[in-house]
C-alpha positions in Angstrom: 164.3 174.0 2.6 162.4 173.7 -0.6 160.7 170.6 1.0 159.6 172.8 4.0 158.3 175.6 1.6 156.4 173.1 -0.4 154.9 171.6 2.8 153.8 175.2 3.9 152.5 176.2 0.6 150.4 172.9 0.5 149.2 173.7 4.1 148.3 177.3 2.9 146.1 176.0 -0.2 144.5 173.5 2.1 143.4 176.1 4.7 142.1 178.3 1.9 140.1 175.7 0.3 139.0 174.2 3.4 137.4 177.3 4.7 136.5 178.9 1.3 132.8 180.1 1.3 130.1 178.6 -0.8 129.4 179.8 -4.1 126.1 181.2 -5.7 125.5 177.9 -7.7 126.2 175.8 -4.5 123.9 177.9 -2.5 121.1 177.6 -5.2 121.5 173.9 -5.4 121.2 173.3 -1.6 117.8 175.3 -1.7 116.8 173.1 -4.4 117.9 169.9 -2.5 116.0 171.1 0.5 112.7 171.8 -1.5 112.9 168.3 -2.8 113.8 166.8 0.8 110.6 168.5 2.1 108.6 166.8 -0.5 110.2 163.5 0.1 110.4 163.4 3.8 107.8 165.9 5.0 107.9 169.0 7.0 108.7 167.9 10.3 111.6 165.7 9.4 113.0 168.2 6.8 112.9 171.0 9.4 114.6 169.3 12.1 117.4 168.3 9.4 117.6 171.7 8.2 118.2 172.9 11.9 120.9 170.2 12.6 124.3 172.1 12.6 126.0 168.9 11.5 123.3 167.7 9.1 123.2 167.3 5.4 122.0 170.7 4.7 124.9 172.6 6.2 128.1 172.9 4.2 130.8 175.3 5.2 129.2 178.7 5.5 126.3 177.5 3.7 123.1 176.5 5.4 119.2 176.3 4.8 116.7 178.4 6.8 113.0 178.6 6.6 110.7 181.6 7.2 107.0 182.0 7.1 105.7 184.9 5.2 104.8 186.4 8.6 108.4 186.5 9.5 108.5 183.2 11.9 111.6 181.3 11.7 110.8 177.5 11.1 114.2 176.2 10.7 117.8 177.5 10.6 120.9 175.5 10.0 123.2 178.5 11.0 121.7 179.2 14.4 119.0 176.9 15.8 118.2 179.5 18.5 116.6 181.6 15.8 113.8 179.1 15.4 110.6 180.4 16.7 111.7 183.7 16.5 110.1 186.5 14.2 112.5 188.0 12.1 110.2 190.4 10.0 111.6 193.5 11.4 115.2 192.6 10.9 117.3 195.3 9.1 120.8 194.8 7.6 123.8 197.1 8.0 122.2 199.8 5.7 118.7 199.7 7.5 117.1 197.7 4.8 114.2 195.2 5.9 116.0 192.2 3.8 113.3 189.6 5.6 110.6 191.7 3.9 112.5 191.5 0.6 112.9 187.7 0.8 109.1 187.5 1.3 108.5 189.8 -1.8 110.7 187.8 -4.0 109.0 184.6 -2.8 105.4 186.0 -3.3 106.1 187.8 -6.4 108.6 185.6 -8.3 109.0 182.1 -6.6 112.6 182.2 -6.5 115.3 184.6 -6.7 118.2 186.5 -5.2 118.2 189.1 -2.7 121.3 191.4 -1.8 122.2 193.0 1.6 124.8 193.6 4.1 125.5 191.5 6.8 128.4 190.5 9.3 130.3 187.8 8.3 131.1 185.5 11.1 134.5 184.6 9.8 135.9 188.1 9.0 133.9 189.8 11.8 133.0 192.4 9.1 129.9 193.9 7.5 130.2 192.4 3.8 127.9 192.1 0.8 125.6 189.1 1.0 123.1 187.4 -1.3 120.5 185.1 -0.4 118.7 182.6 -2.8 115.0 182.4 -2.0 112.5 179.5 -3.1 108.8 179.7 -2.3 107.2 176.5 -0.9 103.6 176.9 0.4 103.4 179.9 2.9 107.0 179.9 3.5 110.2 180.2 1.9 113.5 178.5 1.8 116.9 180.4 1.9 120.6 179.9 1.7 123.2 182.9 1.5 126.6 183.5 0.3 129.2 186.2 1.1 130.3 187.9 -2.0 
């Protein structure tokens, strides 16, 4: 019985670890790594890699996305169908234009965090989310975490 309990406990801990969401430090690090990758490999190769759901810029619930300042999505590791779509008028659960906030942070600060509310694909519930933004040329990179 103790052995069975131990196996169950280890299994539960592994499942919790395996499906744990990314941290703020991990999201920021992934964005910085993506910025360096663009410089090293060029936009075309980088954007393709960022949109690859099994690529090196997707880790658990962390992924890179890129949006131009006009709202056009250039790459998206969480949903490649969003590439080519304009997201400028997208609102969060509270009716906030969070893409516009991303653009404002990128243009005025260069980097920073933006808080908003979004549906967590794992829990299917609206949850607080925070995305780290980094300006590159006339677009920005982003990676978000659920709080």
